[in-house]
ROLUMLO-406696 format. One record per residue (C-alpha): x, y, z. Coordinates in steps of 0.5 Angstrom, whole numbers, padded with zeros to 4 digits, always signed. Example, Ala and Ser with C-alpha at 12.3 -4.5 7.8 and 13.67 -1.06 7.14 Angstrom:
// residues 2
+0025-0009+0016
+0027-0002+0014
This chain:
// residues 86
+0206+0083+0254
+0203+0081+0261
+0195+0078+0259
+0193+0082+0265
+0196+0089+0262
+0193+0087+0255
+0186+0086+0258
+0186+0093+0262
+0189+0096+0256
+0183+0093+0252
+0178+0096+0257
+0181+0103+0257
+0180+0103+0250
+0173+0101+0250
+0172+0106+0256
+0175+0112+0252
+0171+0110+0246
+0164+0110+0250
+0166+0117+0253
+0168+0120+0246
+0161+0118+0243
+0157+0121+0249
+0156+0127+0252
+0159+0127+0259
+0154+0132+0262
+0147+0133+0260
+0144+0140+0260
+0137+0142+0263
+0133+0146+0259
+0127+0150+0262
+0121+0153+0258
+0116+0158+0261
+0111+0162+0258
+0113+0168+0262
+0121+0168+0261
+0123+0175+0262
+0129+0174+0257
+0129+0168+0253
+0136+0166+0251
+0139+0160+0248
+0141+0155+0251
+0135+0156+0256
+0139+0154+0262
+0135+0157+0268
+0128+0160+0269
+0130+0167+0267
+0133+0165+0260
+0128+0160+0259
+0125+0159+0252
+0118+0161+0252
+0115+0155+0247
+0117+0148+0248
+0120+0147+0241
+0125+0152+0242
+0128+0148+0247
+0127+0142+0243
+0131+0145+0238
+0137+0147+0243
+0137+0141+0246
+0142+0135+0245
+0142+0128+0246
+0141+0126+0253
+0139+0133+0255
+0133+0134+0260
+0127+0139+0258
+0123+0142+0264
+0117+0145+0263
+0113+0149+0268
+0105+0150+0268
+0101+0153+0262
+0098+0152+0256
+0103+0152+0250
+0099+0153+0244
+0105+0156+0240
+0111+0153+0237
+0112+0147+0232
+0116+0145+0226
+0113+0145+0219
+0113+0137+0217
+0109+0137+0210
+0106+0143+0207
+0102+0146+0213
+0102+0140+0217
+0106+0141+0224
+0109+0136+0229
+0104+0139+0234
C-alpha cells in the first residue's frame, strides 16, 4: 500500500474518532424570568427557562447558556442535606 494513502487513511480514522465523540453543533439555551412558555430545550426567548438551573440541567457539553438581566434567586440542586449548589 502506498505510504501517502496509508497516512491519509490514518488521518481519516483519527478525524472520524474525534467527530464521533464531540457534538457537531453546540446549542444555545436561554434563561429569562419572564419567559411566557418555558419549554425544554429552551432554545429561544419565548421558550426560555425561568431559572438558570433548569437550563444547566438541559444543557450538554459544549452548549452555551445565555441569561438576561435579573436577580435569579431560585433554582439549585440539593447536594448534601439542605445544602444546595447555589
